[in-house]
C-alpha positions as CSV (number, residue, x, y, z in Angstrom):
1,M,-5.4,-17.6,7.9
2,T,-4.1,-14.6,8.7
3,M,-2.6,-12.5,5.8
4,P,1.3,-11.5,4.9
5,A,2.7,-8.3,6.8
6,N,3.4,-7.1,3.3
7,T,0.2,-7.9,2.0
8,V,-2.0,-5.7,4.5
9,R,0.9,-2.7,4.4
10,A,0.0,-2.5,0.1
11,S,-4.0,-3.2,1.1
12,S,-3.7,0.1,3.5
13,L,-2.0,1.8,1.4
14,C,-4.2,1.8,-1.4
15,A,-6.4,1.9,0.1
16,R,-5.2,5.4,0.9
17,L,-5.0,6.4,-2.6
18,L,-8.4,5.9,-3.0
19,W,-9.3,7.9,-0.6
20,L,-6.8,10.6,-2.0
21,A,-8.7,10.4,-5.4
22,N,-12.0,10.3,-3.4
23,T,-11.1,13.3,-2.5
24,L,-9.5,15.2,-5.6
25,E,-12.0,14.0,-7.7
26,R,-15.0,15.8,-4.9
27,P,-14.5,19.5,-6.7
28,V,-14.5,18.2,-9.4
29,V,-18.0,16.7,-9.3
30,W,-18.9,19.0,-7.3
31,L,-18.5,22.5,-10.2
32,G,-19.6,20.0,-12.8
33,R,-23.2,19.5,-11.5
34,A,-23.5,23.3,-10.4
35,G,-21.8,24.6,-13.0
36,S,-24.5,22.0,-15.0
37,W,-27.5,24.5,-14.3
38,L,-26.5,27.2,-16.6
39,I,-27.6,25.5,-19.5
40,L,-31.7,26.4,-18.4
41,P,-30.2,30.4,-18.9
42,M,-28.2,30.1,-21.9
43,I,-30.9,28.3,-23.5
44,G,-33.1,31.8,-22.6
45,V,-31.0,33.8,-23.2
46,I,-30.4,32.4,-26.3
47,L,-33.5,31.5,-27.5
48,F,-34.9,35.3,-26.5
49,D,-32.5,37.0,-28.6
50,A,-33.4,34.7,-31.5
51,V,-36.2,35.8,-31.5
52,C,-36.3,39.0,-31.4
53,R,-33.2,39.7,-33.8
54,R,-36.1,37.9,-36.1
55,F,-39.3,38.5,-35.5
56,L,-39.7,41.7,-32.8
57,R,-37.3,44.3,-32.8
58,K,-38.1,45.8,-36.2
59,L,-41.5,46.3,-35.2
60,P,-43.3,49.9,-34.3
61,F,-43.8,48.9,-30.7
62,V,-40.9,48.1,-29.7
63,I,-38.9,51.2,-31.6
64,D,-41.8,54.0,-31.4
65,N,-40.9,52.4,-27.1
66,G,-37.4,51.9,-27.1
67,L,-37.2,48.4,-26.1
68,Y,-34.5,47.9,-29.4
69,T,-31.5,48.9,-27.2
70,I,-32.8,46.0,-24.6
71,M,-33.1,43.5,-27.8
72,N,-30.5,43.9,-29.0
73,S,-28.5,44.7,-26.5
74,P,-24.2,43.3,-26.2
75,V,-25.2,42.7,-22.9
76,L,-27.2,39.6,-23.5
77,Q,-25.3,38.7,-26.5
78,D,-22.1,38.8,-24.4
79,S,-23.6,36.3,-21.8
80,E,-24.4,33.7,-24.3
81,W,-21.0,33.4,-24.5
82,H,-20.0,33.4,-20.7
83,L,-22.5,31.3,-19.7
84,H,-21.5,28.7,-22.4
85,T,-18.0,29.5,-21.1
86,I,-18.1,28.9,-17.8
87,L,-20.8,25.7,-18.6
88,F,-18.0,24.1,-20.2
89,C,-14.9,25.0,-18.1
90,T,-17.3,23.5,-15.3
91,S,-18.3,20.5,-17.2
92,M,-14.8,19.2,-19.4
93,A,-13.7,18.1,-15.8
94,Y,-16.8,16.6,-14.7
95,A,-17.2,14.5,-18.7
96,Y,-13.6,12.3,-18.0
97,I,-14.3,11.9,-14.5
98,Y,-17.3,9.8,-15.9
99,N,-15.2,8.4,-19.0
100,A,-18.2,10.4,-20.8
101,H,-15.9,12.2,-23.1
102,V,-15.1,11.8,-27.2
103,R,-13.3,8.5,-28.0
104,L,-11.7,7.8,-31.2
105,D,-10.8,4.0,-30.0
106,L,-10.2,2.1,-33.4
107,F,-7.9,-0.1,-31.3
108,R,-9.6,-0.9,-28.1
109,P,-11.4,-3.9,-28.5
110,R,-8.1,-5.8,-29.7
111,F,-6.1,-4.9,-26.4
112,S,-6.8,-6.8,-22.9
113,V,-7.8,-5.4,-19.8
114,N,-4.8,-5.0,-19.1
115,G,-4.0,-3.5,-22.6
116,R,-6.5,-1.2,-21.6
117,L,-4.8,0.0,-18.3
118,W,-1.6,0.4,-19.6
119,I,-2.9,2.7,-22.4
120,E,-4.8,4.7,-20.3
121,T,-1.9,5.0,-17.5
122,L,0.3,6.0,-19.8
123,G,-0.9,8.3,-22.0
124,G,-2.3,9.8,-19.0
125,L,1.0,10.3,-17.1
126,I,2.8,11.3,-20.4
127,L,1.0,13.0,-22.3
128,L,-2.5,14.1,-20.9
129,I,-1.1,15.5,-16.6
130,P,2.4,17.4,-18.7
131,F,0.0,19.3,-20.8
132,L,-2.4,20.2,-18.8
133,A,0.2,21.2,-16.2
134,L,1.6,23.6,-19.6
135,M,-1.9,25.4,-20.3
136,I,-2.5,25.4,-16.4
137,Y,0.8,27.9,-16.9
138,H,-0.5,29.4,-20.1
139,S,-4.0,30.2,-18.9
140,W,-2.3,31.7,-16.3
141,S,-0.2,34.2,-17.8
142,F,-4.1,35.2,-20.0
143,F,-5.7,35.2,-17.0
144,Q,-3.0,37.7,-15.4
145,M,-3.1,39.9,-18.7
146,A,-6.8,40.7,-18.7
147,W,-6.5,41.6,-14.9
148,D,-3.2,43.8,-15.1
149,T,-4.9,45.7,-17.9
150,N,-8.2,45.5,-16.5
151,E,-9.2,44.3,-19.7
152,G,-13.4,45.0,-21.5
153,T,-15.2,44.8,-23.5
154,S,-15.3,45.2,-27.6
155,V,-18.4,47.2,-27.4
156,L,-18.4,49.9,-24.8
157,I,-21.5,49.1,-22.8
158,G,-21.2,45.8,-22.9
159,I,-19.8,43.4,-20.0
160,G,-16.6,44.6,-19.1
161,H,-14.1,43.1,-16.6
162,R,-12.7,39.8,-19.4
163,W,-10.6,39.2,-16.8
164,F,-13.3,37.5,-15.0
165,I,-14.5,35.1,-17.6
166,K,-10.6,34.4,-19.0
167,F,-10.2,32.8,-15.1
168,F,-11.9,30.0,-16.1
169,L,-9.7,28.7,-18.3
170,V,-7.1,28.5,-15.1
171,V,-10.3,26.3,-13.4
172,A,-11.0,24.3,-16.6
173,F,-7.4,22.8,-16.7
174,V,-6.7,23.3,-12.7
175,L,-10.0,20.6,-12.4
176,M,-9.4,18.6,-15.6
177,L,-5.0,18.2,-14.1
178,T,-7.4,17.4,-10.6
179,S,-9.0,14.8,-12.3
180,A,-6.3,13.5,-14.1
181,L,-4.4,12.7,-10.7
182,S,-7.5,10.7,-9.6
183,I,-7.9,8.6,-12.4
184,V,-4.1,7.4,-13.2
185,I,-4.5,6.5,-8.8
186,R,-7.3,4.8,-9.6
187,L,-5.4,2.7,-12.2
188,I,-2.6,2.2,-11.0
189,I,-4.5,0.6,-7.9
190,R,-6.6,-1.5,-10.4
191,L,-2.8,-2.5,-11.9
192,Y,-1.2,-3.3,-9.1
193,G,-3.3,-2.9,-5.9
194,P,-5.5,-6.7,-4.5
195,T,-8.1,-7.5,-5.9
196,D,-10.7,-6.5,-3.4
197,L,-10.6,-3.4,-4.4
198,H,-11.0,-3.5,-8.4
199,D,-14.3,-2.6,-7.6
200,A,-13.7,0.6,-6.0
201,T,-11.5,2.3,-8.3
202,Q,-14.9,2.9,-10.4
203,L,-12.4,1.8,-14.0
204,K,-15.8,-1.1,-14.8
205,K,-16.0,1.5,-17.9
206,I,-12.4,2.2,-19.3
207,T,-11.9,-1.7,-19.1
208,E,-14.7,-2.6,-21.0
209,P,-13.4,-3.0,-25.3
210,T,-16.1,-0.5,-26.3
211,H,-18.1,2.1,-24.5
212,S,-21.1,4.2,-24.0
213,A,-21.3,6.9,-21.8
214,F,-24.8,6.9,-21.6
215,S,-25.7,3.2,-22.3
């Protein structure tokens, strides 16, 4: 039995939209996984800084050999929040893609599957996407101001070129917008598309009444 022409066209359109959603997700997933490795040097820097501050920097050997400046280096301390900023900015959208962000789902169990999907869709279209577009606009201005003035650190021997780290705010919100568009496309396909594409939308966790990203 052949399928009606309208059904075939709708299925083809949904398949193309799903391809678009997958394409939008790729840079989000790649940068999220790459950025996650920064947790290792960040932990190392924090541990080194904490041990030096608490136990080593006042030792006579350290002071006599000029090691105090290394153990109390503003560059070392600046690098902690630089690494943390890059890690956060590259992983925020990644967490959204996998529904691992914090949720306060007080009323979620009371809604039907379609109700949950509609809440996600309307929230994405009405609240999330406009908010992210606004944040991209303001974060770009924030970055451009740092670039134009060649903003540096408040400590002369710290890490300069603050525009570099502020650019990651732009990256973060662009990635979030990309992931939001991908999720909204998947939600629309899940609501209006053919049933044979439901699993391909990868929205099972969103449709569940309760969800833990780590279960």
